[in-house]
C-alpha positions as CSV (number, residue, x, y, z in Angstrom):
1,M,119.4,118.2,98.3
2,M,120.6,114.5,96.9
3,E,124.2,114.6,95.5
4,K,124.3,113.4,92.0
5,N,127.2,111.1,93.3
6,A,125.3,110.1,96.8
7,K,125.0,106.2,97.6
8,I,121.3,105.5,97.1
9,Y,119.6,102.4,97.9
10,V,116.5,101.4,96.3
11,A,115.0,98.7,98.2
12,G,113.2,96.4,96.0
13,H,114.3,97.7,92.5
14,R,112.8,94.8,90.7
15,G,109.0,95.6,91.7
16,M,107.0,98.4,89.6
17,V,107.9,101.1,91.9
18,G,111.1,100.6,92.5
19,S,112.4,99.9,89.0
20,A,110.9,103.3,88.3
21,I,112.5,105.4,91.0
22,V,115.7,103.4,89.6
23,R,114.5,104.7,85.9
24,E,114.2,108.3,87.3
25,L,117.3,108.3,89.6
26,N,119.2,107.4,86.2
27,R,116.8,109.8,84.1
28,Q,118.2,112.9,86.5
29,G,121.8,111.6,86.5
30,Y,122.4,110.0,89.9
31,T,125.7,108.1,89.3
32,N,125.6,105.5,92.4
33,V,122.6,103.7,92.8
34,I,122.7,100.4,94.6
35,T,120.3,97.7,94.5
36,R,120.3,93.9,95.6
37,T,117.9,91.1,94.7
38,H,116.1,89.0,96.9
39,T,118.5,86.3,96.3
40,E,121.4,88.8,97.4
41,L,119.6,89.8,100.1
42,D,116.4,88.9,101.9
43,L,115.2,91.8,103.8
44,T,113.1,89.9,106.2
45,R,116.2,88.8,107.5
46,Q,117.5,91.0,110.4
47,A,120.9,89.8,110.2
48,E,121.4,90.0,106.6
49,T,119.9,93.2,106.5
50,E,122.1,94.7,109.2
51,R,125.1,93.4,107.9
52,F,124.1,95.1,104.2
53,F,123.8,98.3,106.0
54,E,126.9,98.2,107.8
55,E,128.9,97.0,104.5
56,E,127.7,99.5,102.4
57,R,126.4,102.4,104.2
58,P,123.8,104.2,101.8
59,E,123.1,108.0,102.6
60,Y,119.7,107.6,100.9
61,V,117.2,104.9,100.8
62,F,114.1,104.2,98.9
63,L,112.1,101.7,100.9
64,A,109.4,100.4,97.8
65,A,110.1,96.8,98.4
66,A,106.7,94.9,99.7
67,K,105.1,92.0,99.5
68,V,101.8,93.2,97.8
69,G,98.8,91.8,96.0
70,G,94.9,92.4,95.3
71,I,91.6,91.5,97.0
72,M,92.5,88.0,96.8
73,G,95.6,87.6,97.9
74,N,95.0,90.1,101.1
75,A,92.1,88.4,101.8
76,K,93.8,84.7,102.0
77,A,96.8,85.4,103.3
78,K,96.5,88.2,106.0
79,A,98.9,86.8,108.7
80,D,101.5,86.5,105.7
81,F,101.1,89.9,104.4
82,M,101.7,91.6,108.0
83,Y,104.4,89.7,109.1
84,D,106.2,89.8,105.5
85,N,105.8,93.9,105.5
86,M,106.2,94.6,109.0
87,I,109.6,92.8,109.4
88,L,111.1,94.0,106.0
89,E,110.4,97.5,106.9
90,M,111.2,97.2,110.4
91,N,114.7,95.6,109.4
92,V,115.2,98.3,106.6
93,I,114.1,101.2,108.8
94,H,116.3,100.2,111.9
95,S,119.4,99.3,109.9
96,A,119.4,102.7,108.2
97,W,118.9,104.5,111.5
98,K,121.6,102.2,112.9
99,N,123.9,103.1,110.5
100,G,123.8,106.7,110.0
101,C,121.3,107.1,106.8
102,R,120.8,110.7,106.3
103,K,117.3,110.6,104.6
104,L,114.8,107.5,104.1
105,E,111.6,107.3,102.4
106,F,109.0,105.1,103.0
107,L,106.4,103.9,100.3
108,G,102.9,102.9,101.7
109,S,99.5,102.9,100.0
110,S,96.3,104.7,100.4
111,C,94.7,101.7,101.9
112,I,96.3,102.9,105.3
113,Y,93.2,105.5,105.1
114,P,90.0,104.4,106.8
115,R,87.3,102.7,104.6
116,L,84.8,105.4,105.5
117,A,87.2,108.1,105.2
118,P,86.2,111.7,103.9
119,Q,86.8,112.0,100.1
120,P,89.2,113.1,99.2
121,M,91.2,111.7,101.9
122,P,93.6,114.0,103.7
123,E,96.6,112.9,105.3
124,S,95.1,113.8,108.6
125,C,92.6,111.5,108.3
126,L,95.0,108.5,109.3
127,L,93.5,106.6,112.1
128,T,90.4,108.0,112.6
129,S,88.3,105.2,111.7
130,A,88.2,101.7,111.1
131,L,90.2,99.8,108.0
132,E,88.9,98.4,104.8
133,T,88.7,94.7,106.1
134,T,89.6,93.2,103.0
135,N,93.4,94.6,103.2
136,E,93.7,95.6,106.7
137,A,96.5,93.3,107.5
138,Y,98.7,95.1,104.5
139,A,97.5,98.5,106.0
140,L,98.4,97.9,109.4
141,A,102.3,97.2,108.6
142,K,102.2,100.0,106.1
143,I,101.1,102.4,109.1
144,S,103.4,100.7,111.6
145,G,106.5,101.5,108.8
146,L,105.2,105.2,108.6
147,K,104.7,105.7,112.2
148,Y,108.3,104.3,113.1
149,C,109.9,106.8,110.3
150,A,107.8,109.8,112.6
151,Y,108.8,108.1,116.0
152,L,112.5,108.2,114.9
153,N,112.4,111.5,113.6
154,E,110.9,112.7,117.2
155,Q,113.0,111.1,119.4
156,Y,116.4,110.8,117.1
157,G,115.8,113.7,114.9
158,T,116.1,111.8,111.8
159,D,115.1,113.1,108.2
160,Y,112.7,110.3,107.6
161,I,109.7,110.7,105.1
162,S,106.6,108.8,104.0
163,V,104.5,109.0,100.5
164,M,101.1,107.2,100.3
165,P,100.5,106.6,96.6
166,T,97.0,105.9,95.1
167,N,96.4,103.0,93.0
168,L,99.3,102.2,90.7
169,Y,99.9,100.7,87.3
170,G,102.5,100.5,84.3
171,P,105.6,99.1,83.2
172,N,106.9,96.0,85.4
173,D,103.4,95.7,87.0
174,N,102.4,92.1,88.4
175,Y,100.0,90.5,85.9
176,H,99.3,87.2,88.0
177,P,95.8,86.1,87.5
178,E,95.1,85.8,91.3
179,H,98.0,88.1,93.2
180,S,97.9,91.3,90.7
181,H,95.9,94.4,91.6
182,V,92.7,95.6,89.7
183,M,94.7,97.4,86.5
184,P,97.0,94.6,85.7
185,A,94.6,92.1,86.1
186,L,91.9,93.5,84.1
187,I,94.9,94.0,81.0
188,R,95.5,90.6,81.3
189,R,92.1,89.0,81.5
190,F,91.0,91.2,78.6
191,H,93.9,90.4,76.9
192,E,93.5,86.6,76.9
193,A,89.7,87.1,76.6
194,K,90.6,88.9,73.0
195,I,93.0,86.2,71.9
196,A,90.6,82.9,72.8
197,G,87.8,85.1,71.7
198,A,85.6,84.7,74.5
199,P,82.2,86.0,74.3
200,Y,82.0,87.4,77.7
201,V,84.2,88.3,80.7
202,T,83.4,88.4,84.1
203,C,84.5,90.8,86.6
204,W,83.8,91.0,90.3
205,G,81.6,93.1,92.3
206,D,79.4,95.0,90.5
207,G,81.5,98.1,89.2
208,S,80.4,100.5,91.4
209,P,83.8,101.4,93.4
210,L,85.2,104.6,92.6
211,R,88.9,104.5,92.1
212,E,92.1,106.8,91.4
213,F,95.2,105.7,89.5
214,L,98.5,107.0,88.9
215,Y,101.2,105.9,86.7
216,V,104.2,104.5,88.3
217,D,106.6,106.5,86.6
218,D,104.8,109.7,87.6
219,L,104.9,108.7,91.3
220,A,108.5,108.1,90.4
221,E,109.3,112.0,89.9
222,L,107.6,112.5,93.2
223,C,109.7,110.3,95.2
224,V,113.1,111.8,93.8
225,F,111.3,115.2,94.3
226,L,110.2,114.7,98.0
227,M,113.5,113.5,98.7
228,N,115.0,116.5,97.4
229,N,112.4,119.1,98.7
230,Y,110.2,117.6,101.6
231,S,110.8,117.0,105.3
232,G,108.2,116.1,108.1
233,N,106.2,113.5,110.0
234,E,103.3,113.8,108.0
235,T,102.7,111.5,105.4
236,V,102.3,112.9,101.7
237,N,99.8,111.4,99.4
238,A,100.4,110.6,95.9
239,G,98.0,110.6,93.3
240,T,95.7,112.5,90.3
241,G,92.8,114.0,92.1
242,K,90.6,112.3,89.4
243,E,88.7,109.2,89.6
244,L,86.7,107.1,88.2
245,S,84.0,103.9,88.8
246,I,85.4,99.8,88.4
247,R,82.6,99.6,85.5
248,E,84.4,102.7,83.7
249,L,87.8,101.6,84.1
250,T,87.0,98.0,82.7
251,E,85.6,99.5,79.9
252,L,88.3,101.8,79.3
253,V,90.8,98.6,79.5
254,A,88.3,96.5,77.1
255,R,88.7,99.3,74.3
256,V,92.3,99.8,74.8
257,V,93.0,95.9,75.0
258,G,90.7,95.8,71.9
259,Y,88.4,93.4,73.1
260,E,85.0,93.8,71.8
261,G,82.7,90.9,73.9
262,E,80.2,91.2,76.8
263,I,81.3,92.6,80.2
264,R,79.4,90.9,82.8
265,W,79.8,91.2,86.7
266,D,79.7,89.0,89.8
267,P,78.0,90.7,93.1
268,S,78.6,87.7,95.0
269,K,82.4,88.8,95.0
270,P,83.7,91.8,97.4
271,N,83.9,95.5,95.9
272,G,86.3,96.5,98.3
273,T,86.1,100.1,99.4
274,P,83.2,102.1,98.3
275,R,85.9,105.3,97.4
276,K,89.2,105.8,97.5
277,L,90.2,109.4,96.5
278,L,93.2,111.3,97.6
279,D,93.1,114.6,98.5
280,V,96.6,115.8,96.6
281,S,96.7,119.1,97.6
282,K,99.9,118.9,99.8
283,A,101.8,117.6,96.8
284,K,100.4,120.1,94.5
285,A,101.6,122.9,97.1
286,L,104.9,121.5,97.5
287,G,105.0,122.1,93.6
288,W,104.4,118.7,92.1
289,T,101.3,117.1,90.0
290,Y,100.9,113.8,87.9
291,K,101.7,114.2,83.9
292,T,100.4,110.9,82.4
293,E,96.5,110.9,81.6
294,L,94.4,107.3,82.3
295,E,94.1,106.3,78.9
296,D,97.7,107.2,77.6
297,G,98.7,105.3,80.9
298,I,96.7,102.0,80.0
299,R,98.0,102.0,76.4
300,L,101.7,102.3,77.9
301,A,101.0,99.5,80.3
302,Y,99.2,97.3,77.7
303,D,102.4,97.7,75.9
304,D,104.7,96.4,78.5
305,F,102.5,93.6,79.2
306,L,102.9,92.6,75.3
307,H,106.7,92.7,75.7
308,N,107.1,91.3,79.1
309,P,108.1,87.7,78.9
310,M,107.3,87.0,82.7
311,R,103.9,88.2,82.3
312,A,102.6,84.8,82.6
313,E,104.3,83.5,85.6
314,R,104.0,86.4,87.9
């Protein structure tokens, strides 16, 4: 168990996941949470990262920092997504190990699992067949991070764990029109269409893929729970165990936002992985389950969008 005054470093605290973890740590009464902005510490620079860990020597690390994006971003900048994430992960994990970090938690993504993995996807299906090509570079970087944690555990007896969340959404999300994930992209698109009085909105693909969504504050609760209650080389899936089609999601977001126009589909654009449902039985067996239902979470996310002054630039 983490002591309430233990020095805890949250890497990526300004992002959606990192900021949620900081909120959860504060809610639970942890008093010594340290953070650094990208300007203060560039985690892709080995010397900077090593110097930070040598000076601060955090006892616990939540590694939520990452270069992220949607289908378009991943497909257009594969080299950037692979390099930036790979180098960042290795710098942080290696520096944590060199400086005696008691426990580290690595945050990954469900895209690490094969494109045609069994559904729902158990943790054990990792590396059993080919990845989805549209986000392969990002997935390979995340797989490398979780494997490095496991290898350090095996070789040096560290206590480093990994968590693989499903699709996330919630406060402090990225609403950039080209680089965001499906949920924030839909929220922004329907909001702007409503304000403009647009007669229709065109969405990518045919709406058939099935997806699962987890509210980010629920993930943060799991992250702190696992840091205190789980050790092991195998990752832990984080999700709801529920899915819906992109078409159903689109209609739900439109309803929450209040857009009443037509929804059209562009099948010339990629659908991505046909289905991505996580097997969350492991997390449930450990004593955790999600709390926020999808429609309630979308309402909270839309409220955050409306009150986020930087949404147009992100």
